[in-house]
Structure formats: C-alpha cells, structure tokens
MIDOSE-1310 file (N, C-alpha, C; in nm, 2 decimals, decimal comma, always signed):
residues 207
magd	-9,19/-5,94/-0,44/-9,29/-5,92/-0,58/-9,39/-5,84/-0,58; -9,45/-5,91/-0,44/-9,60/-5,88/-0,44/-9,65/-5,70/-0,41; -9,53/-5,64/-0,37/-9,51/-5,51/-0,33/-9,42/-5,42/-0,43; -9,40/-5,49/-0,56/-9,36/-5,43/-0,62/-9,48/-5,35/-0,72
srrp	-9,49/-5,24/-0,70/-9,65/-5,20/-0,80/-9,60/-5,20/-0,97; -9,48/-5,27/-0,97/-9,45/-5,32/-1,20/-9,49/-5,39/-1,16; -9,53/-5,50/-1,04/-9,64/-5,66/-1,11/-9,71/-5,70/-1,01; -9,78/-5,63/-1,07/-9,95/-5,66/-1,10/-10,00/-5,78/-1,09
yart	-9,91/-5,83/-1,18/-9,98/-5,96/-1,09/-9,93/-6,06/-1,01; -9,81/-6,04/-0,96/-9,78/-6,10/-0,84/-9,86/-6,03/-0,76; -9,92/-5,94/-0,73/-9,96/-5,81/-0,61/-10,13/-5,94/-0,64; -10,16/-5,97/-0,76/-10,37/-6,01/-0,73/-10,32/-6,17/-0,73
lvtg	-10,19/-6,26/-0,77/-10,18/-6,31/-0,68/-10,15/-6,42/-0,55; -10,06/-6,27/-0,45/-10,08/-6,33/-0,31/-10,20/-6,30/-0,31; -10,24/-6,12/-0,25/-10,40/-6,06/-0,23/-10,50/-6,21/-0,24; -10,51/-6,31/-0,40/-10,55/-6,35/-0,37/-10,62/-6,48/-0,26
ilae	-10,42/-6,51/-0,24/-10,38/-6,64/-0,11/-10,39/-6,54/+0,04; -10,41/-6,48/+0,03/-10,45/-6,40/+0,14/-10,57/-6,42/+0,22; -10,59/-6,36/+0,10/-10,79/-6,44/+0,09/-10,81/-6,46/+0,16; -10,77/-6,64/+0,10/-10,85/-6,74/+0,08/-10,78/-6,76/+0,30
qgri	-10,68/-6,73/+0,33/-10,64/-6,80/+0,42/-10,67/-6,70/+0,57; -10,76/-6,56/+0,50/-10,76/-6,47/+0,57/-10,70/-6,36/+0,68; -10,64/-6,33/+0,60/-10,49/-6,20/+0,66/-10,54/-6,10/+0,63; -10,63/-6,02/+0,68/-10,67/-5,92/+0,62/-10,58/-5,82/+0,68
eemr	-10,48/-5,80/+0,79/-10,43/-5,67/+0,75/-10,30/-5,66/+0,67; -10,26/-5,79/+0,65/-10,15/-5,87/+0,55/-10,19/-5,76/+0,42; -10,33/-5,77/+0,35/-10,41/-5,79/+0,20/-10,38/-5,64/+0,26; -10,42/-5,51/+0,36/-10,38/-5,41/+0,34/-10,29/-5,34/+0,35
alaa	-10,19/-5,43/+0,39/-10,06/-5,36/+0,36/-10,04/-5,39/+0,23; -10,05/-5,49/+0,12/-10,10/-5,40/-0,01/-10,15/-5,39/-0,11; -10,22/-5,33/-0,01/-10,39/-5,20/-0,12/-10,46/-5,26/-0,16; -10,45/-5,44/-0,12/-10,57/-5,52/-0,18/-10,70/-5,44/-0,20
pypl	-10,70/-5,44/-0,32/-10,85/-5,40/-0,40/-10,97/-5,43/-0,25; -11,06/-5,27/-0,26/-11,12/-5,30/-0,12/-11,28/-5,49/-0,11; -11,34/-5,45/-0,22/-11,47/-5,52/-0,21/-11,34/-5,68/-0,21; -11,23/-5,66/-0,19/-11,15/-5,84/-0,16/-11,15/-5,87/-0,01
vaha	-11,11/-5,73/+0,00/-11,11/-5,71/+0,16/-11,20/-5,75/+0,26; -11,34/-5,68/+0,23/-11,49/-5,67/+0,23/-11,43/-5,79/+0,24; -11,49/-5,87/+0,14/-11,49/-5,99/+0,15/-11,47/-6,07/+0,25; -11,37/-6,09/+0,28/-11,22/-6,16/+0,33/-11,29/-6,14/+0,49
lvgq	-11,34/-6,00/+0,49/-11,33/-5,94/+0,66/-11,48/-6,08/+0,70; -11,59/-6,05/+0,57/-11,74/-6,15/+0,56/-11,73/-6,23/+0,58; -11,64/-6,36/+0,54/-11,56/-6,41/+0,55/-11,51/-6,52/+0,70; -11,43/-6,42/+0,76/-11,40/-6,42/+0,94/-11,60/-6,32/+1,01
grvd	-11,68/-6,38/+0,95/-11,77/-6,34/+1,08/-11,73/-6,16/+1,06; -11,69/-6,08/+1,02/-11,67/-5,96/+1,08/-11,73/-5,89/+0,98; -11,88/-5,92/+0,96/-11,99/-5,79/+0,85/-11,97/-5,66/+0,86; -11,94/-5,62/+1,06/-11,97/-5,46/+1,02/-11,84/-5,38/+0,99
eaia	-11,74/-5,44/+1,00/-11,59/-5,44/+0,92/-11,65/-5,39/+0,80; -11,68/-5,47/+0,74/-11,70/-5,53/+0,55/-11,76/-5,37/+0,60; -11,92/-5,36/+0,58/-12,00/-5,24/+0,62/-11,90/-5,16/+0,59; -11,82/-5,07/+0,69/-11,74/-4,95/+0,66/-11,65/-4,97/+0,62
llqe	-11,63/-5,01/+0,54/-11,56/-5,02/+0,52/-11,58/-4,98/+0,39; -11,66/-5,04/+0,27/-11,70/-5,00/+0,20/-11,80/-4,88/+0,23; -11,83/-4,87/+0,32/-11,91/-4,75/+0,34/-11,78/-4,61/+0,36; -11,72/-4,60/+0,33/-11,57/-4,53/+0,37/-11,53/-4,52/+0,23
rvda	-11,55/-4,66/+0,10/-11,57/-4,59/-0,01/-11,70/-4,52/-0,07; -11,76/-4,56/-0,02/-11,92/-4,46/-0,12/-11,87/-4,35/-0,02; -11,80/-4,31/+0,05/-11,87/-4,16/+0,09/-11,69/-4,16/+0,04; -11,62/-4,19/-0,02/-11,53/-4,12/-0,13/-11,53/-4,14/-0,27
neey	-11,64/-4,18/-0,26/-11,72/-4,12/-0,45/-11,64/-4,24/-0,53; -11,60/-4,38/-0,48/-11,57/-4,49/-0,50/-11,64/-4,47/-0,65; -11,59/-4,53/-0,71/-11,71/-4,54/-0,87/-11,70/-4,74/-0,77; -11,81/-4,78/-0,86/-11,88/-4,90/-0,76/-11,89/-4,90/-0,62
ahgf	-11,87/-4,85/-0,60/-11,86/-4,86/-0,43/-12,01/-4,93/-0,37; -12,07/-4,82/-0,44/-12,21/-4,82/-0,36/-12,31/-4,93/-0,41; -12,29/-5,04/-0,52/-12,36/-5,16/-0,50/-12,29/-5,28/-0,44; -12,15/-5,25/-0,42/-12,08/-5,33/-0,33/-12,15/-5,33/-0,26
lidl	-12,16/-5,22/-0,18/-12,24/-5,24/-0,03/-12,43/-5,25/+0,03; -12,43/-5,24/-0,12/-12,58/-5,25/-0,17/-12,62/-5,39/-0,14; -12,56/-5,53/-0,23/-12,57/-5,63/-0,28/-12,50/-5,69/-0,09; -12,40/-5,63/-0,05/-12,38/-5,62/+0,11/-12,42/-5,70/+0,16
lvsq	-12,57/-5,58/+0,20/-12,63/-5,55/+0,32/-12,79/-5,63/+0,26; -12,77/-5,68/+0,20/-12,89/-5,75/+0,11/-12,82/-5,86/+0,14; -12,70/-5,93/+0,08/-12,67/-6,09/+0,15/-12,73/-6,17/+0,25; -12,73/-5,96/+0,34/-12,69/-6,03/+0,48/-12,77/-6,03/+0,53
grad	-12,95/-6,03/+0,49/-13,07/-5,96/+0,55/-13,04/-5,83/+0,64; -13,04/-5,75/+0,58/-13,00/-5,63/+0,69/-13,09/-5,51/+0,57; -13,24/-5,51/+0,55/-13,31/-5,50/+0,50/-13,34/-5,30/+0,55; -13,32/-5,26/+0,67/-13,30/-5,13/+0,69/-13,19/-5,06/+0,65
qals	-13,07/-5,10/+0,68/-12,97/-5,02/+0,60/-12,97/-5,02/+0,50; -12,96/-5,19/+0,38/-13,02/-5,14/+0,29/-13,06/-5,02/+0,25; -13,18/-5,02/+0,29/-13,31/-4,91/+0,25/-13,21/-4,75/+0,29; -13,14/-4,79/+0,37/-13,14/-4,68/+0,38/-12,94/-4,62/+0,28
alea	-12,85/-4,70/+0,27/-12,80/-4,72/+0,19/-12,84/-4,68/+0,04; -12,98/-4,74/+0,02/-13,03/-4,73/-0,14/-13,06/-4,55/-0,18; -13,16/-4,53/-0,08/-13,22/-4,41/-0,07/-13,14/-4,26/-0,05; -12,99/-4,28/+0,04/-12,92/-4,22/+0,03/-12,83/-4,20/-0,05
kshn	-12,85/-4,19/-0,26/-12,73/-4,21/-0,29/-12,90/-4,16/-0,37; -12,88/-4,07/-0,49/-12,95/-3,96/-0,53/-12,98/-4,08/-0,66; -13,16/-4,12/-0,73/-13,18/-4,18/-0,83/-13,16/-4,08/-0,93; -13,05/-4,23/-1,01/-13,02/-4,21/-1,19/-13,10/-4,27/-1,24
pydv	-13,21/-4,16/-1,31/-13,33/-4,22/-1,36/-13,20/-4,34/-1,50; -13,15/-4,32/-1,55/-13,10/-4,32/-1,66/-12,98/-4,47/-1,66; -12,94/-4,50/-1,54/-12,87/-4,64/-1,47/-12,98/-4,73/-1,49; -12,99/-4,79/-1,57/-13,03/-4,92/-1,60/-12,91/-5,03/-1,58
tstg	-12,82/-5,07/-1,49/-12,77/-5,13/-1,46/-12,77/-5,18/-1,38; -12,77/-5,07/-1,27/-12,80/-5,16/-1,13/-12,86/-5,18/-1,06; -12,87/-5,30/-0,96/-12,96/-5,44/-0,99/-13,05/-5,38/-0,77; -12,97/-5,24/-0,78/-12,99/-5,22/-0,57/-13,15/-5,22/-0,58
pldv	-13,24/-5,16/-0,65/-13,40/-5,11/-0,61/-13,45/-5,23/-0,65; -13,43/-5,32/-0,77/-13,43/-5,44/-0,70/-13,43/-5,56/-0,59; -13,26/-5,57/-0,55/-13,29/-5,68/-0,48/-13,30/-5,60/-0,35; -13,29/-5,51/-0,32/-13,37/-5,39/-0,20/-13,47/-5,45/-0,19
arll	-13,53/-5,41/-0,28/-13,66/-5,47/-0,27/-13,75/-5,62/-0,21; -13,68/-5,74/-0,34/-13,71/-5,86/-0,33/-13,71/-5,89/-0,23; -13,61/-5,82/-0,10/-13,56/-5,82/+0,05/-13,64/-5,78/+0,16; -13,69/-5,61/+0,10/-13,79/-5,60/+0,20/-13,89/-5,75/+0,18
deqg	-13,94/-5,72/+0,02/-14,12/-5,81/+0,03/-14,04/-5,98/+0,09; -13,96/-6,05/+0,10/-13,97/-6,17/+0,20/-13,92/-6,09/+0,28; -13,91/-6,02/+0,36/-13,95/-5,98/+0,48/-14,08/-5,91/+0,53; -14,25/-5,93/+0,48/-14,34/-5,91/+0,48/-14,36/-5,74/+0,43
raee	-14,28/-5,72/+0,45/-14,27/-5,59/+0,40/-14,29/-5,50/+0,25; -14,40/-5,53/+0,15/-14,43/-5,57/+0,06/-14,48/-5,42/+0,05; -14,47/-5,33/+0,08/-14,56/-5,17/+0,12/-14,48/-5,10/+0,08; -14,30/-5,07/+0,11/-14,22/-5,06/+0,06/-14,13/-5,08/-0,01
airi	-14,16/-5,17/-0,04/-14,10/-5,26/-0,17/-14,19/-5,27/-0,29; -14,25/-5,21/-0,31/-14,38/-5,12/-0,41/-14,37/-5,00/-0,38; -14,33/-4,88/-0,27/-14,26/-4,79/-0,31/-14,12/-4,74/-0,44; -14,02/-4,85/-0,38/-13,89/-4,88/-0,39/-13,95/-4,88/-0,56
lrtr	-13,94/-4,95/-0,62/-14,02/-4,98/-0,69/-14,05/-4,86/-0,78; -14,16/-4,85/-0,76/-14,20/-4,72/-0,79/-14,16/-4,61/-0,84; -14,05/-4,61/-0,75/-13,97/-4,51/-0,78/-13,82/-4,49/-0,80; -13,80/-4,57/-0,80/-13,65/-4,63/-0,87/-13,64/-4,81/-0,92
gpap	-13,81/-4,75/-1,03/-13,77/-4,90/-1,17/-13,66/-4,83/-1,24; -13,70/-4,86/-1,35/-13,79/-4,96/-1,38/-13,77/-5,08/-1,42; -13,86/-5,15/-1,30/-13,94/-5,33/-1,31/-14,04/-5,38/-1,31; -14,08/-5,30/-1,40/-14,30/-5,34/-1,38/-14,28/-5,48/-1,42
rqla	-14,21/-5,59/-1,46/-14,27/-5,77/-1,38/-14,35/-5,75/-1,23; -14,17/-5,71/-1,20/-14,14/-5,70/-1,06/-14,24/-5,63/-0,95; -14,30/-5,52/-1,00/-14,41/-5,43/-0,94/-14,51/-5,50/-0,93; -14,60/-5,53/-1,08/-14,67/-5,59/-1,09/-14,74/-5,71/-1,00
alla	-14,61/-5,80/-1,01/-14,61/-5,95/-0,91/-14,66/-5,89/-0,79; -14,59/-5,79/-0,73/-14,59/-5,76/-0,65/-14,80/-5,63/-0,52; -14,76/-5,55/-0,64/-14,94/-5,52/-0,64/-15,00/-5,68/-0,66; -14,98/-5,76/-0,77/-15,19/-5,88/-0,79/-15,12/-5,94/-0,62
gqgr	-14,99/-5,95/-0,53/-15,04/-6,02/-0,44/-15,05/-5,98/-0,27; -15,05/-5,81/-0,31/-15,14/-5,74/-0,22/-15,27/-5,73/-0,22; -15,33/-5,79/-0,38/-15,48/-5,87/-0,45/-15,50/-5,65/-0,51; -15,36/-5,59/-0,52/-15,41/-5,43/-0,60/-15,39/-5,52/-0,74
tdea	-15,46/-5,60/-0,81/-15,46/-5,66/-0,97/-15,48/-5,56/-1,03; -15,53/-5,41/-1,01/-15,63/-5,38/-1,12/-15,45/-5,26/-1,15; -15,42/-5,24/-1,06/-15,27/-5,12/-1,08/-15,18/-5,20/-1,12; -15,20/-5,35/-1,11/-15,12/-5,39/-1,15/-15,10/-5,47/-1,31
vkvl	-15,20/-5,52/-1,34/-15,21/-5,46/-1,52/-15,19/-5,35/-1,56; -15,19/-5,21/-1,50/-15,20/-5,08/-1,48/-15,08/-5,07/-1,55; -14,96/-5,12/-1,42/-14,82/-5,03/-1,48/-14,78/-5,18/-1,59; -14,82/-5,29/-1,63/-14,80/-5,32/-1,74/-14,82/-5,28/-1,88
dram	-14,91/-5,21/-1,90/-15,00/-5,17/-1,99/-14,90/-5,03/-1,99; -14,83/-4,94/-1,95/-14,74/-4,83/-1,93/-14,67/-4,86/-1,92; -14,62/-4,95/-1,93/-14,46/-4,97/-1,92/-14,45/-5,04/-2,07; -14,59/-5,17/-2,18/-14,60/-5,15/-2,31/-14,60/-5,02/-2,39
advk	-14,63/-4,97/-2,32/-14,68/-4,79/-2,44/-14,56/-4,73/-2,41; -14,44/-4,74/-2,34/-14,32/-4,66/-2,32/-14,20/-4,74/-2,43; -14,17/-4,88/-2,40/-14,15/-4,99/-2,46/-14,14/-5,01/-2,57; -14,02/-4,96/-2,67/-13,99/-4,96/-2,81/-13,93/-5,15/-2,90
hssv	-13,94/-5,21/-2,83/-13,88/-5,33/-2,95/-13,98/-5,43/-2,81; -14,00/-5,46/-2,96/-14,11/-5,58/-3,00/-14,15/-5,71/-2,92; -13,99/-5,74/-2,88/-13,94/-5,86/-2,79/-14,01/-5,83/-2,61; -13,97/-5,75/-2,64/-14,01/-5,70/-2,44/-14,21/-5,66/-2,48
veel	-14,23/-5,60/-2,52/-14,39/-5,57/-2,52/-14,44/-5,73/-2,51; -14,38/-5,84/-2,57/-14,48/-5,95/-2,62/-14,43/-6,03/-2,43; -14,31/-6,05/-2,41/-14,24/-6,05/-2,27/-14,38/-5,99/-2,18; -14,38/-5,86/-2,21/-14,46/-5,80/-2,04/-14,59/-5,85/-2,13
aevq	-14,64/-5,86/-2,26/-14,81/-5,90/-2,29/-14,84/-6,11/-2,25; -14,74/-6,13/-2,23/-14,74/-6,28/-2,14/-14,75/-6,30/-2,02; -14,59/-6,21/-1,88/-14,65/-6,17/-1,82/-14,82/-6,10/-1,76; -14,86/-6,05/-1,87/-14,96/-5,99/-1,81/-15,14/-6,08/-1,84
adll	-15,13/-6,15/-1,93/-15,19/-6,29/-1,99/-15,18/-6,33/-1,86; -15,06/-6,43/-1,84/-15,05/-6,51/-1,72/-15,14/-6,46/-1,58; -15,10/-6,28/-1,55/-15,18/-6,24/-1,45/-15,34/-6,21/-1,39; -15,35/-6,13/-1,54/-15,46/-6,25/-1,57/-15,58/-6,33/-1,56
iehg	-15,48/-6,45/-1,60/-15,54/-6,61/-1,57/-15,58/-6,64/-1,42; -15,45/-6,60/-1,36/-15,41/-6,67/-1,23/-15,52/-6,60/-1,14; -15,55/-6,43/-1,15/-15,70/-6,43/-1,09/-15,84/-6,35/-1,14; -15,83/-6,52/-1,24/-15,97/-6,53/-1,34/-15,98/-6,42/-1,39
ride	-15,96/-6,33/-1,43/-16,01/-6,23/-1,54/-16,01/-6,25/-1,68; -16,05/-6,41/-1,71/-16,07/-6,42/-1,80/-16,16/-6,36/-1,92; -16,26/-6,31/-1,87/-16,32/-6,20/-1,99/-16,24/-6,06/-2,00; -16,16/-6,08/-1,90/-16,07/-5,93/-1,94/-15,96/-6,00/-2,05
lrar	-15,89/-6,05/-2,04/-15,81/-6,16/-2,14/-15,88/-6,19/-2,26; -16,04/-6,21/-2,25/-16,11/-6,27/-2,39/-16,05/-6,15/-2,48; -16,16/-6,01/-2,40/-16,14/-5,87/-2,46/-16,04/-5,83/-2,56; -15,88/-5,81/-2,46/-15,81/-5,82/-2,46/-15,74/-5,90/-2,65
aetg	-15,78/-6,05/-2,58/-15,75/-6,13/-2,79/-15,79/-6,08/-2,82; -15,89/-6,01/-2,89/-16,03/-5,99/-2,94/-15,95/-5,90/-3,06; -15,96/-5,75/-2,92/-15,86/-5,66/-2,98/-15,68/-5,61/-2,95; -15,62/-5,65/-2,92/-15,46/-5,68/-2,91/-15,37/-5,68/-2,92
hrvy	-15,29/-5,75/-2,91/-15,16/-5,83/-2,88/-15,18/-5,96/-2,86; -15,15/-6,08/-3,05/-15,15/-6,23/-3,07/-15,11/-6,26/-2,96; -15,05/-6,23/-2,87/-15,00/-6,32/-2,71/-15,11/-6,36/-2,61; -15,20/-6,24/-2,62/-15,31/-6,26/-2,52/-15,41/-6,40/-2,58
avrl	-15,43/-6,35/-2,68/-15,48/-6,51/-2,75/-15,46/-6,63/-2,78; -15,31/-6,66/-2,75/-15,27/-6,78/-2,73/-15,21/-6,84/-2,61; -15,18/-6,72/-2,49/-15,24/-6,73/-2,34/-15,36/-6,76/-2,33; -15,52/-6,76/-2,42/-15,60/-6,75/-2,31/-15,66/-6,95/-2,38
aahl	-15,64/-6,94/-2,54/-15,64/-7,08/-2,59/-15,58/-7,15/-2,49; -15,44/-7,16/-2,47/-15,38/-7,26/-2,38/-15,44/-7,29/-2,31; -15,49/-7,15/-2,17/-15,60/-7,18/-2,08/-15,64/-7,23/-2,04; -15,81/-7,22/-2,21/-15,88/-7,35/-2,21/-15,88/-7,41/-2,32
gepd	-15,76/-7,45/-2,36/-15,65/-7,64/-2,40/-15,79/-7,59/-2,49; -15,75/-7,51/-2,59/-15,73/-7,47/-2,72/-15,70/-7,48/-2,80; -15,63/-7,53/-2,92/-15,59/-7,53/-3,04/-15,54/-7,39/-3,04; -15,40/-7,33/-3,09/-15,31/-7,18/-3,13/-15,41/-7,17/-3,20
ptr	-15,45/-7,03/-3,21/-15,55/-6,95/-3,31/-15,41/-6,90/-3,42; -15,32/-6,88/-3,32/-15,22/-6,81/-3,45/-15,18/-6,89/-3,59; -15,19/-7,06/-3,52/-15,15/-7,15/-3,66/-15,22/-7,19/-3,81
C-alpha cells in the first residue's frame, strides 16, 4: 500500500515507522520526504550524509531546503559550514520568516565569534534587539542605542516601538546611563519614564 502513490496516508505511516527504526534505504526506496531521511541519518550519527543530502536539495532549488540545512548545521554546532551556507544564498530583505541569520549569529556568539555575529545581523537582519545586545556585550553601547533608535524610527506598529523602547531603557540602566534615560523619560516614550521610576523605586509616573 505504501508503494502505491494513490495511498499517501499509507506512505506517510510507513515512512514514519521506518524512520523510527532507522531503515534509511527502505525510506529512500519509498521516496520518503528528504527532511525525514536527513533526520533519520542524524539519528544514526551519519551527520555528514544528512548534510550532503540537504545540500543536494539546496543545489536543486528545493523549497525550504536551505532553511533545513542551516537548522541542521546550527544544531550540530558547525559554525563555519552554517556561515558558508548562509552566505551562499543571496539575502532577501523581504523574507521576514527566515530565522537562519539569527540562528547562525547566535551560534557564532556562543563560540566567541561576536564580531562575525554582529556582521551577520547588520547585513542580514532585521534583528535589532539581538544586534543591540551583541554590541552592548562588546562594550559598544553607543552603537547599540543607535541601532534601537533606527529600528524604532522604521517601525510602524506602536506595540513594537514600545517593546524596543523597553529594551533600550533596560540597556541604559544595565550600563549605568541613568542621565540619558532620564532625558529620554522627559522627552520621549512613556516607557522610559516607567522604567526609570521602577529602577529608582519610585511610583509609576503614568498612573
């Protein structure tokens, strides 16, 4: 039944069972979905084979294959390969669904490669909160503040502006820039006043 293309449910059921048992060749014979085969290969410790399989699908312009490849490389801690795979594909600034740049940047940062992570987020964002955190962590607080300022200027939704203002206020508090926060509280978003009052142990000024 699973070999009958008119019975997709049977094929799905059987390939799932084969995947659980690590029966790779039988999965391939049934033309199991390539992400499932790759996952089964990883489960057997055959990571390089899984990567090669996904790379083949990327080279064939298979939809979503690039994302699957990045996910696998990141999960295996292969920062250099993940970075190469990310940069091999042209950046689409309108693709707001891909988490690849953020995931690769996070892995680079975890491996002590903060400058490379910052470069990825600058060129393949937008991820202003994460970029600001990385910059601040490198002692580049002025740049971090400016990143958030630019992001708030570009954002259209007030709820997102408020979230970014909260991040910025917390960053200023963390780095001891209370005078700057106070100036923003007097002239800027109400979030600054709320965060400043909470830091100083004062009543919420907006109530």
